[in-house]
N, C-alpha and C positions, 0 to 999 in steps of 0.2 A: 498852191498846188491844187490840182483837181483830185479830190478824194471821194471814194464811195464807202459807205458804211452799210454793210449788209446784215440785217437783223437789227430791229429797233426796239428790242426789249430794254431792260434796265441798263445794261452795259452799252448797247449800240446807240440808243437815243441820246444818252449823256455824252458819249464820245463824239457823235455827229455834231451836236449843238456846240460843244466846246471847241472842236476843231474849226468850225465856222467862225466862232467867236474870236479865235486868234488869227483869223485872216485867210483860211483856206476856203476853196469853193467846194462845197460838200453836197453830195446826193445821198440821202438815206433811203434804203430799200427794204421792203418787208412784204410778205404775202398777205398779211393781215390788213385788209382794206380799212376797217374801222380804226385801227391804230394809226395808219398813215393819214387818214382824214383828220383825226384828232391832232396829230403832231403838226400837220400842215396849217391847221387853224390856231396853233399856239396853245392847245389844250393838252397838258401832260397826261398820259394814260396811267401814271403812278405818282405817288407822292415822294418827292425828294427835295429837301431844303435847297432853295436857290436855283433849282432847275428851270422853273417857269420863267424867271427873269432872263436866264441865259438863252432859253429857247426863243422867247419873244425878241430879244436883241438880235439873235442870229437870223431869224426870219426877216426882220425889218431891214437887215443889211443887204438882203438879196443873195447872201452867200450860202443859204441853206434851203434845200428843196427836198421833196420826198416823192417816191414812186413805188409802184407795185411790180415793176418790170425789170428783170435782171438784164435785159437787152439795153435798157437805159443806162444801167450801171456800167456795162461793158463799154458803151460808147463814151461815157463821161470820164471814167477814172484813169489816172496815172497810177494810183495806188488804191487797192481794194482791201478794206478791212473786213474780215469775217468775225461777226460778233453774235453768232447764233448760240442757242443753248446746247449743252452737252449733258443731258439728264442721265440718270442711272438706268441701265438696261433692265427691262422687266425680267425677273427671275435670275438676275446676275448682279454682282457688285460692280461690273465694268461700266465704263462710260459708253453712252449711245451716241455714235458719231453720224447718225443718219442725216442730221440737219447740216452739218459741216460738209458732208459728201454731196448733199443736194445743192448747196451753194456752188461748189466747184463744178458739178455736172451742168448746172444751169447757166453759169457765167462763162466758162471757158470757151465753148464753141462760138460765142459771139464776140470774142475779143478782136478788135480791129488792128491792134498793134501790141508790141511787147509792153509789159507792165510788171508791177510788183504786187503780189498777193500776200497779205499780212494777216495772220491769224491772231486774234486776241482771246478767243474762247479758251477755256481750260481743257486741255486735251492730254491723252496719254503720251509719254515720251515715244518718239518715233513717228509721230503724226506728220511732221513737216516732210520727212523723207518719203512717206507713203503718198502724200498729196502731190509732191513734186512729180512722181511717176504718173500719177493719175492725170494731172494737168498736161503733161507731155503727150499723153495718148489722146487727149481731147482737143488740144489747141489747133487752130487753123494753120495751114502750111506757112512757114516763115514767121510765126508769132511765138515769142518766147516769154513765158510768165514765170518769173522766179518766185519762190515761196520763202517767206521769213516768218518768224514767230515773235510776237511782242505781247507777252502776257499782261493782263490787267491786274491791278492790285487795289480795286475800288472797295471802299467800305460803304455799305448802305447808310445813308444819313450824312455822309461826307463825300459823296461821289463827285460832285462838281469841284470841290476843293482838291480831291485826289487826282482829278484829271488835269486841272489847270496848274496845280502846284504839287506834283507827285514827289514822293520821297526818293524815287529813282525811276529811271526808264531802262528797261531791259529789252534787248533785241537779240534774236538768234538769226544770224545771217550766214550765207555761204560764200559771199563775195563782197568786194569793196563797193560795187555800184549800189547794192541793196542797203549797205550801211550808210552811204552818203545820202541816199534818198530819205531814209528814216531820220537822219540828222536834220535834214531840211524840214521834214514834217514837224519835228519837235524843237525847232530852232528857238522859239521864244522861251521854252522851259530851260533849254541848255544855256541860253544867254543869262538866265537868272541863277545859274550855278547848280541846277539839278544834276545829280550824278547820272552818267550815261554808261551803261554796261553793255558792251557789244561782245557777243560770244557766239558759239555754234548753236544751231537750232535745238539740239537735244538738251543742252544745258539750260537754255531759256525755258524750254518746256518743263524741265525739272524744277526750276526756281519756283514757279507757281505752286506746283504740287508739294514741294518741300516746305514752302512758307505756310501753306494752309495746314500741313501736317504738324508742323512745330507749334503753331498757334493752338490747334485742337488738343495737342498733347499737354500743353501748359494749362489749358482750361480743365481738362480731365484730371490732371495731376492734383490740382487744388481741390477738385470735387472728390477725388479719392481720399484726400486728407480730411475732408469734412466728414466722411463716413467713419474714418478712424477716430476723429475727434468726438463724434457722437458716442462711440463705444467707450472711449476713455474719459469722457467728461471734460474734454479740453475745448479751447476756443479757436476755431479756424481763422477768424479774422485777425486775431493777435498773431497767430502763427504766420499768416500771410504777410503781415506788416514786418515781422522779424526777417522773413525770407527776402522781402523786397529790398531791405537795406543792403543786401549782398549785391554788388554791382554786376556780378556774373549772372544773376537771376532777374532782378528788377521786379517792381511791384505791379506793373500793368498786366491785366488779364489773370490776376490771382484772386479774383473775387468769387468765392464759392457760391453756387446757386443751382438752378435747375438745368444748367448746361447750355450748349450751343445748338443752333438750328439754322434755318434759312435754306435758300436754294442752292448754296454752294458748298459750305464746309463739310456737312455730313457725306454728301455724295462724292465729293472730291477725294476725301481720305479713303473711301471704299474703292474708288476707281484706281487710286495710286497703289493700294495693296493688291488689287486684281492685276494690274499691269506688272507689278513685281513678280507675281506668280508666273505670268506669261514669259517673262524674261529669265525665269529660272532662279530668281533670287527672292522668292517668297518669304523665307525666314527672316530676311533683313527688315521687313516691314510688318512682321507678324504682330508687333506691339500695337499697331494701329487698330487691330481687332479689339484689343483690350481698351484702347482709348474710346472707341465707339461704344463698347459695352458699358463702360463707366458713365459715359454721357447719357445713354438711354436709361440707366439705372437711377439717375437723379430724378427723373420724372416719376418713376415708380415709388421712390422714397418720399417724394412730395405728396403723392396720392395717399400713401400709407399714413403719413403724418396727419393729413386732413381727416382721414377716417378715425384715427385715434382721438383727435380733438373734438370729434362730434359723437363720441361715445361708442365707437366701433361699428357704426352702421350709417352709411350716407343716404340711405333711402329716405326720400322726402325732405331732406335737409336743404335749407335755403343757402346757397353758396354763391358768392360773388367773386369773379376772377377779374383782377385789374390788369389789363393788358391782353392783347390777342396777337400782336405782331411778334416776330422772332427777336426783334430788337427795337429800341426807340428810334424816333425820327425816320420812320419808314411805314408804309402801309402793307408791307410784304408779310404774308402769313404762311409762306411755304415752309413746311417742316418746323412750324413754330412750337417750341416747348410749351409755351403758355396755352396755346389752343389744343395741343395734344392732351395736356393735363385736364383742361376744361371738358373735353370730349369724354375722357375716361371717367371723370366724376359724374357726368351725365349718365354714362353707361351703368354706373353703380347705383343709379336711382336718385341722385341729387337733383334738386331744382336749381339749375345753373344759369346765372346771368353773367354776361361778359361785357366789360367796358373797355374801349380803346380810343384814344384821341383821334387816330387817323385810320385805323384798320378795321373798324366795325363792319363796313360794307363787305370787305373781302372775307371777313370772318363769317358773316352770314352766308355768303355764297359757298364757302368751304364746308361749313357745318350748320345747315339750316335748322338742325334740331336744337341748337343752343339759342337761348333768348339773349338779347342785348339791350342794356339800358340805354335810353335815349340821351341820358346825361349821367354824370357821376352820382348825383343824389338819388336818382331813380334806380340806378343799378345796385346801389348799396342798401336801399331801404329794406329793413327787417331781415337782413342777412344774418345767418347764424355763424358764419365764418367768412373772412375775406382772405383771398390769396393774391398777393402782389407778385406778378410773374413777368412783367415787362417793365424795364427801368425808365419809364417816362418821367421827365422832370416834374410834370404836373402833379404826379402822385407824391413826390417828396414835399410839395408845397401845401398839401392838404392839412388842415388843422385837425388833429386826431380827437380833440375834445368835441368839436362840432360833429364829426363823423360818428362818434360814440353815441350821439343823440339820435342818429338815424337808423343804425343797425339794430338787429334783434339781440345779438350777443357781440360784445367787443372782443373778438378773437381774430388774430391776424397771423397768417404765415407769410413771412417775407422771403419769397423764393429767390430774391436777388440780393439779399443782405445789403440793401441800399437805403432803407428808410431810417429816420432818426429814432431808434428804438427807445431811448430814454424818454423822449417826449411822448411817444405812444403809450409806454407803460405808465407814465405819470398821469395820463389821461384815462387810465383804468383798463387799458387793453392787455390781454394776454398775447404776448408776441413770441412766436416760435420761428426758428430758422434751422436750416441744415448745418450741422457742424458747430453750433454754439450752445453753451449750457442754458438751461431754462432759468429765467428770472421772473418771479410773479409780478403782476401788475401792481403799481404804486401810484396813488392810494387805491386800495381794493374796492372802495365804494364810490369811485369817481363817477360811475354811470348814474347811480341813484341821486348824486348831488349835482348832476349836470343841468343847469338852468336852461340850457339851450334846447333840450329835448322837445319840450312842448312847443316852443316858438318856431322851431324848424318845421315841424309837422303842420302847424296852423298857417293857412294861407293869409289870414288876416294880418299877420305880423310882417308880411313882406318877405322877400328872399333873404336867407342867411348868407354869410360869406361863402359857405360851401356851395349853396345853390348858385350864387353869382359866378363862382369859379366854374361850376358844372356847365352853366349856360354859355360860358365863354369858350369852352373847349369844342373844337370841331369834332364831329362824330364819324367822319369818314369822307372819302372822296365824293365829289358831286356826281 
């Protein structure tokens, strides 16, 4: 089928390449000329595992092209996917739909024939009905453009997998023709047994909002429990394990830490609550305000813990933050808890260095006031405290004995409760987390007995395993 994908950000670019990869003739459209040029040349404008291979393959097949012109999209597509952003409105919790509206306004007058317009962006319930009326008023005489909603459920770091092998396909349609068209679009997935849920547009719009809200609630619940555990001297990790054995609850996303972030989850739950107020059912989602507050409080608690561990004053303290992206396997730093904590530490006078395997360049653009280590060894050298804030697998593989020979003080806050704490404590580190009782380093004199300390610093001895690991890690997108 001939598809257009309008908006080639994270969602749109992946969707366009994957749809071409499964056999459709796809035109990707965006007003960002630099982005379109990069994609046309096979250069991904963001980091996503596996995306570069799919993009290269789709371009080589001849089934994927890119353009800056919505008139090209109108002429090309039988089905038009809207994949633009829906950020939070300035001064409001509500979603800003200006980009969705702009796509409709720019595309519709040029449509040469009847077609299907399919939204994938996360929008307030009722958007499909509103756009249906908007398109009807803009379409040329004799042209009928039906609107459907097909929410995306992509996880950054797994976006290609989630597009090609989704756990479900949800479509909100108003008639049989639209449903049959979308079944053709996703035929390879349905052939492989992927569940296909066809419903009305309002329900489809709500599925995405409800899914994000439930996930955010689960994360904030265990983070609230971590605060209670700190007050009671209990262990939130054991608590989570015990809860996870209950099949009604499950263990996934019950890892207490500094909370969720990114370009979707925080703004989506706020927009959902705002839309509920508009519908007159605000009290039904009032709990989402508390979910949001708990999430933001985890960042504040982490900063307070760092201040206590550095003697009550961060001014002049050398601090290293491990991680800048909001999650691993991505270079996305939008609303990153790690970067927010790093910036707050800097504002309190700390000398902050940030390391991230893929997000360093984006972190520098977002917060030029923060220093970034060119590699892990450089970033950690002489640090008085380390904060592990993004759960990259590389950080779990670091040898804490070697790292103890590089830092100024072996003090660690594991903001993701993800590192092997026993191994770090055995290497002489003081390890603190949110929601877990304090256990002192064992043995306490490991740093003074560490024979690697001198050899790591001396260039005459050659690179240590830590240095070798550091040099192997990419430091950001080219």
